[in-house]
PDB file as gemmi writes it, atoms N, CA and C in Angstrom:
CRYST1    1.000    1.000    1.000  90.00  90.00  90.00 P 1                      
ATOM      1  N   MET A   1       7.804-134.620-171.729  1.00  0.00           N  
ATOM      2  CA  MET A   1       8.787-134.328-170.665  1.00  0.00           C  
ATOM      3  C   MET A   1      10.051-133.752-171.264  1.00  0.00           C  
ATOM      4  N   THR A   2      10.532-132.711-170.245  1.00  0.00           N  
ATOM      5  CA  THR A   2      11.595-132.124-170.692  1.00  0.00           C  
ATOM      6  C   THR A   2      12.809-132.429-169.883  1.00  0.00           C  
ATOM      7  N   ASP A   3      14.053-132.989-170.529  1.00  0.00           N  
ATOM      8  CA  ASP A   3      15.052-132.988-169.593  1.00  0.00           C  
ATOM      9  C   ASP A   3      15.732-131.705-169.291  1.00  0.00           C  
ATOM     10  N   ASN A   4      16.286-131.773-168.050  1.00  0.00           N  
ATOM     11  CA  ASN A   4      17.213-130.780-167.201  1.00  0.00           C  
ATOM     12  C   ASN A   4      18.262-131.141-166.661  1.00  0.00           C  
ATOM     13  N   PRO A   5      19.296-131.050-167.335  1.00  0.00           N  
ATOM     14  CA  PRO A   5      20.647-131.716-166.843  1.00  0.00           C  
ATOM     15  C   PRO A   5      21.204-131.017-165.904  1.00  0.00           C  
ATOM     16  N   ILE A   6      21.529-131.608-164.808  1.00  0.00           N  
ATOM     17  CA  ILE A   6      21.660-130.884-163.368  1.00  0.00           C  
ATOM     18  C   ILE A   6      23.451-131.216-163.075  1.00  0.00           C  
ATOM     19  N   GLY A   7      24.023-130.287-163.122  1.00  0.00           N  
ATOM     20  CA  GLY A   7      25.609-130.449-162.212  1.00  0.00           C  
ATOM     21  C   GLY A   7      25.404-130.125-160.810  1.00  0.00           C  
ATOM     22  N   PHE A   8      25.517-131.133-159.992  1.00  0.00           N  
ATOM     23  CA  PHE A   8      25.412-131.078-158.775  1.00  0.00           C  
ATOM     24  C   PHE A   8      26.393-131.383-157.943  1.00  0.00           C  
ATOM     25  N   GLY A   9      26.953-130.725-157.105  1.00  0.00           N  
ATOM     26  CA  GLY A   9      27.950-130.527-156.354  1.00  0.00           C  
ATOM     27  C   GLY A   9      27.937-130.304-154.787  1.00  0.00           C  
ATOM     28  N   LEU A  10      28.600-130.703-153.958  1.00  0.00           N  
ATOM     29  CA  LEU A  10      28.747-130.305-152.559  1.00  0.00           C  
ATOM     30  C   LEU A  10      29.627-129.386-152.243  1.00  0.00           C  
ATOM     31  N   LEU A  11      29.702-128.077-151.456  1.00  0.00           N  
ATOM     32  CA  LEU A  11      30.587-127.255-151.203  1.00  0.00           C  
ATOM     33  C   LEU A  11      31.065-127.677-149.651  1.00  0.00           C  
ATOM     34  N   PRO A  12      32.188-126.880-149.242  1.00  0.00           N  
ATOM     35  CA  PRO A  12      32.657-127.241-147.908  1.00  0.00           C  
ATOM     36  C   PRO A  12      31.855-126.175-147.050  1.00  0.00           C  
ATOM     37  N   GLU A  13      31.989-126.813-145.696  1.00  0.00           N  
ATOM     38  CA  GLU A  13      30.913-125.989-144.555  1.00  0.00           C  
ATOM     39  C   GLU A  13      31.341-124.419-144.245  1.00  0.00           C  
ATOM     40  N   ASP A  14      30.502-123.611-144.056  1.00  0.00           N  
ATOM     41  CA  ASP A  14      31.098-122.221-143.901  1.00  0.00           C  
ATOM     42  C   ASP A  14      31.539-122.008-142.265  1.00  0.00           C  
ATOM     43  N   ASP A  15      31.634-121.039-141.859  1.00  0.00           N  
ATOM     44  CA  ASP A  15      32.300-120.569-140.597  1.00  0.00           C  
ATOM     45  C   ASP A  15      31.234-121.270-139.567  1.00  0.00           C  
ATOM     46  N   GLU A  16      30.097-120.859-139.799  1.00  0.00           N  
ATOM     47  CA  GLU A  16      28.940-121.258-138.828  1.00  0.00           C  
ATOM     48  C   GLU A  16      28.339-122.598-139.216  1.00  0.00           C  
ATOM     49  N   GLY A  17      29.141-123.372-139.586  1.00  0.00           N  
ATOM     50  CA  GLY A  17      28.730-124.960-139.834  1.00  0.00           C  
ATOM     51  C   GLY A  17      27.690-125.154-140.702  1.00  0.00           C  
ATOM     52  N   ASP A  18      27.271-124.621-141.595  1.00  0.00           N  
ATOM     53  CA  ASP A  18      26.361-124.688-142.577  1.00  0.00           C  
ATOM     54  C   ASP A  18      26.873-125.459-143.959  1.00  0.00           C  
ATOM     55  N   GLU A  19      26.008-126.448-144.127  1.00  0.00           N  
ATOM     56  CA  GLU A  19      26.770-127.165-145.552  1.00  0.00           C  
ATOM     57  C   GLU A  19      26.021-126.544-146.664  1.00  0.00           C  
ATOM     58  N   TRP A  20      26.724-126.179-147.614  1.00  0.00           N  
ATOM     59  CA  TRP A  20      26.220-125.790-149.089  1.00  0.00           C  
ATOM     60  C   TRP A  20      26.393-126.732-150.119  1.00  0.00           C  
ATOM     61  N   PHE A  21      25.801-126.191-151.265  1.00  0.00           N  
ATOM     62  CA  PHE A  21      25.647-127.136-152.312  1.00  0.00           C  
ATOM     63  C   PHE A  21      25.544-125.864-153.615  1.00  0.00           C  
ATOM     64  N   LYS A  22      26.086-126.605-154.624  1.00  0.00           N  
ATOM     65  CA  LYS A  22      25.943-125.670-155.970  1.00  0.00           C  
ATOM     66  C   LYS A  22      25.261-126.696-156.854  1.00  0.00           C  
ATOM     67  N   MET A  23      24.690-125.893-158.226  1.00  0.00           N  
ATOM     68  CA  MET A  23      24.181-127.056-159.013  1.00  0.00           C  
ATOM     69  C   MET A  23      24.006-125.749-160.168  1.00  0.00           C  
ATOM     70  N   THR A  24      24.433-126.609-161.431  1.00  0.00           N  
ATOM     71  CA  THR A  24      24.026-125.733-162.620  1.00  0.00           C  
ATOM     72  C   THR A  24      22.991-126.308-163.373  1.00  0.00           C  
ATOM     73  N   LEU A  25      22.016-125.672-163.751  1.00  0.00           N  
ATOM     74  CA  LEU A  25      20.768-126.086-164.664  1.00  0.00           C  
ATOM     75  C   LEU A  25      20.988-125.983-166.054  1.00  0.00           C  
ATOM     76  N   THR A  26      20.911-126.691-166.868  1.00  0.00           N  
ATOM     77  CA  THR A  26      20.843-126.665-168.341  1.00  0.00           C  
ATOM     78  C   THR A  26      19.492-126.618-169.156  1.00  0.00           C  
ATOM     79  N   ASN A  27      19.091-125.962-170.071  1.00  0.00           N  
ATOM     80  CA  ASN A  27      17.733-126.082-170.772  1.00  0.00           C  
ATOM     81  C   ASN A  27      18.153-126.597-171.913  1.00  0.00           C  
ATOM     82  N   ASP A  28      17.381-126.767-172.867  1.00  0.00           N  
ATOM     83  CA  ASP A  28      17.614-127.642-174.226  1.00  0.00           C  
ATOM     84  C   ASP A  28      18.176-126.343-175.215  1.00  0.00           C  
ATOM     85  N   LYS A  29      18.024-124.961-174.921  1.00  0.00           N  
ATOM     86  CA  LYS A  29      18.824-124.266-175.681  1.00  0.00           C  
ATOM     87  C   LYS A  29      20.247-123.975-175.347  1.00  0.00           C  
ATOM     88  N   GLY A  30      20.511-124.580-174.160  1.00  0.00           N  
ATOM     89  CA  GLY A  30      22.061-124.263-173.794  1.00  0.00           C  
ATOM     90  C   GLY A  30      22.272-123.366-172.535  1.00  0.00           C  
ATOM     91  N   ASP A  31      21.074-122.582-172.248  1.00  0.00           N  
ATOM     92  CA  ASP A  31      21.150-121.541-171.205  1.00  0.00           C  
ATOM     93  C   ASP A  31      21.219-122.288-170.070  1.00  0.00           C  
ATOM     94  N   GLU A  32      22.200-121.594-168.881  1.00  0.00           N  
ATOM     95  CA  GLU A  32      22.537-121.952-167.696  1.00  0.00           C  
ATOM     96  C   GLU A  32      22.280-121.396-166.656  1.00  0.00           C  
ATOM     97  N   LEU A  33      21.711-121.696-165.640  1.00  0.00           N  
ATOM     98  CA  LEU A  33      21.066-121.277-164.573  1.00  0.00           C  
ATOM     99  C   LEU A  33      22.008-121.758-163.303  1.00  0.00           C  
ATOM    100  N   SER A  34      22.955-121.138-162.707  1.00  0.00           N  
ATOM    101  CA  SER A  34      23.876-121.282-161.493  1.00  0.00           C  
ATOM    102  C   SER A  34      23.482-120.877-160.268  1.00  0.00           C  
ATOM    103  N   VAL A  35      23.180-121.912-159.089  1.00  0.00           N  
ATOM    104  CA  VAL A  35      22.897-121.742-157.961  1.00  0.00           C  
ATOM    105  C   VAL A  35      23.635-122.213-157.039  1.00  0.00           C  
ATOM    106  N   GLU A  36      23.907-121.509-155.803  1.00  0.00           N  
ATOM    107  CA  GLU A  36      24.908-121.993-154.764  1.00  0.00           C  
ATOM    108  C   GLU A  36      23.915-121.659-153.443  1.00  0.00           C  
ATOM    109  N   ASP A  37      23.668-122.706-152.606  1.00  0.00           N  
ATOM    110  CA  ASP A  37      22.738-122.316-151.362  1.00  0.00           C  
ATOM    111  C   ASP A  37      23.227-123.061-150.244  1.00  0.00           C  
ATOM    112  N   THR A  38      22.541-123.002-149.044  1.00  0.00           N  
ATOM    113  CA  THR A  38      22.915-124.027-148.046  1.00  0.00           C  
ATOM    114  C   THR A  38      21.961-125.165-148.197  1.00  0.00           C  
ATOM    115  N   TRP A  39      22.331-126.223-147.558  1.00  0.00           N  
ATOM    116  CA  TRP A  39      21.704-127.398-147.761  1.00  0.00           C  
ATOM    117  C   TRP A  39      20.425-127.670-147.301  1.00  0.00           C  
ATOM    118  N   SER A  40      19.980-126.711-146.385  1.00  0.00           N  
ATOM    119  CA  SER A  40      18.900-126.739-145.817  1.00  0.00           C  
ATOM    120  C   SER A  40      17.445-126.442-146.634  1.00  0.00           C  
ATOM    121  N   TYR A  41      18.161-125.466-147.853  1.00  0.00           N  
ATOM    122  CA  TYR A  41      17.009-124.786-148.971  1.00  0.00           C  
ATOM    123  C   TYR A  41      17.345-126.039-150.009  1.00  0.00           C  
ATOM    124  N   LEU A  42      17.790-126.782-150.031  1.00  0.00           N  
ATOM    125  CA  LEU A  42      17.691-127.997-151.162  1.00  0.00           C  
ATOM    126  C   LEU A  42      16.492-128.198-151.947  1.00  0.00           C  
ATOM    127  N   SER A  43      15.593-128.469-150.770  1.00  0.00           N  
ATOM    128  CA  SER A  43      14.086-128.796-151.257  1.00  0.00           C  
ATOM    129  C   SER A  43      13.506-127.921-151.860  1.00  0.00           C  
ATOM    130  N   ASP A  44      13.773-126.956-151.728  1.00  0.00           N  
ATOM    131  CA  ASP A  44      12.965-125.776-152.544  1.00  0.00           C  
ATOM    132  C   ASP A  44      13.306-125.661-153.558  1.00  0.00           C  
ATOM    133  N   TYR A  45      14.311-126.342-154.209  1.00  0.00           N  
ATOM    134  CA  TYR A  45      14.534-126.345-155.804  1.00  0.00           C  
ATOM    135  C   TYR A  45      14.114-127.628-156.494  1.00  0.00           C  
ATOM    136  N   ILE A  46      13.868-128.672-155.687  1.00  0.00           N  
ATOM    137  CA  ILE A  46      13.569-129.860-156.213  1.00  0.00           C  
ATOM    138  C   ILE A  46      12.116-129.800-156.569  1.00  0.00           C  
ATOM    139  N   VAL A  47      12.075-130.288-157.898  1.00  0.00           N  
ATOM    140  CA  VAL A  47      10.369-129.755-158.682  1.00  0.00           C  
ATOM    141  C   VAL A  47       9.968-131.454-158.732  1.00  0.00           C  
ATOM    142  N   SER A  48      11.076-132.393-159.234  1.00  0.00           N  
ATOM    143  CA  SER A  48      10.383-133.744-159.216  1.00  0.00           C  
ATOM    144  C   SER A  48      11.821-134.571-159.101  1.00  0.00           C  
ATOM    145  N   VAL A  49      11.547-135.934-159.147  1.00  0.00           N  
ATOM    146  CA  VAL A  49      12.569-136.945-159.023  1.00  0.00           C  
ATOM    147  C   VAL A  49      12.427-137.834-159.837  1.00  0.00           C  
ATOM    148  N   GLU A  50      13.104-138.655-160.852  1.00  0.00           N  
ATOM    149  CA  GLU A  50      13.163-139.492-161.486  1.00  0.00           C  
ATOM    150  C   GLU A  50      14.151-140.407-161.386  1.00  0.00           C  
ATOM    151  N   ILE A  51      13.882-141.906-161.024  1.00  0.00           N  
ATOM    152  CA  ILE A  51      14.919-142.759-160.838  1.00  0.00           C  
ATOM    153  C   ILE A  51      15.293-143.318-162.145  1.00  0.00           C  
ATOM    154  N   ILE A  52      16.585-143.484-162.589  1.00  0.00           N  
ATOM    155  CA  ILE A  52      17.074-143.624-164.060  1.00  0.00           C  
ATOM    156  C   ILE A  52      17.421-144.888-164.273  1.00  0.00           C  
ATOM    157  N   ASP A  53      18.045-145.766-162.968  1.00  0.00           N  
ATOM    158  CA  ASP A  53      18.617-147.096-162.869  1.00  0.00           C  
ATOM    159  C   ASP A  53      18.631-147.460-161.288  1.00  0.00           C  
ATOM    160  N   PHE A  54      18.579-148.856-161.300  1.00  0.00           N  
ATOM    161  CA  PHE A  54      18.666-149.562-160.063  1.00  0.00           C  
ATOM    162  C   PHE A  54      19.584-150.555-160.077  1.00  0.00           C  
ATOM    163  N   VAL A  55      20.597-150.653-159.332  1.00  0.00           N  
ATOM    164  CA  VAL A  55      21.421-151.964-159.146  1.00  0.00           C  
ATOM    165  C   VAL A  55      21.283-152.133-157.689  1.00  0.00           C  
ATOM    166  N   ALA A  56      20.978-153.654-157.539  1.00  0.00           N  
ATOM    167  CA  ALA A  56      20.931-154.178-156.304  1.00  0.00           C  
ATOM    168  C   ALA A  56      22.215-154.448-155.880  1.00  0.00           C  
ATOM    169  N   ASP A  57      22.089-154.438-154.229  1.00  0.00           N  
ATOM    170  CA  ASP A  57      23.604-155.191-153.964  1.00  0.00           C  
ATOM    171  C   ASP A  57      23.868-156.132-153.952  1.00  0.00           C  
ATOM    172  N   LYS A  58      25.025-156.713-154.012  1.00  0.00           N  
ATOM    173  CA  LYS A  58      25.215-158.155-154.726  1.00  0.00           C  
ATOM    174  C   LYS A  58      25.406-158.987-153.210  1.00  0.00           C  
ATOM    175  N   GLU A  59      24.762-160.298-153.279  1.00  0.00           N  
ATOM    176  CA  GLU A  59      24.708-161.090-152.179  1.00  0.00           C  
ATOM    177  C   GLU A  59      26.171-161.688-151.539  1.00  0.00           C  
ATOM    178  N   GLU A  60      26.632-161.511-150.452  1.00  0.00           N  
ATOM    179  CA  GLU A  60      27.901-162.053-150.257  1.00  0.00           C  
ATOM    180  C   GLU A  60      27.835-163.395-149.641  1.00  0.00           C  
TER     181      GLU A  60                                                      
END                                                                             
C-alpha cells in the first residue's frame, strides 16, 4: 500500500454561499498535486479512508 500524505484545509464561502476546500497530495517522489473545489465535490476525490487512531471520550 502506498501512503499519500494530504494537506487539507477549508476555504471561505464564495459569494453564492458554496463552501470550498483545498488539498495538496504528495507522492513518494515528492511530486505535488494541488486541488481547490467546492465541498459538494469532495466525495469525487476520496479513494479510500484509513482510521489511524481512535481516542475514546473521557467519562465525566
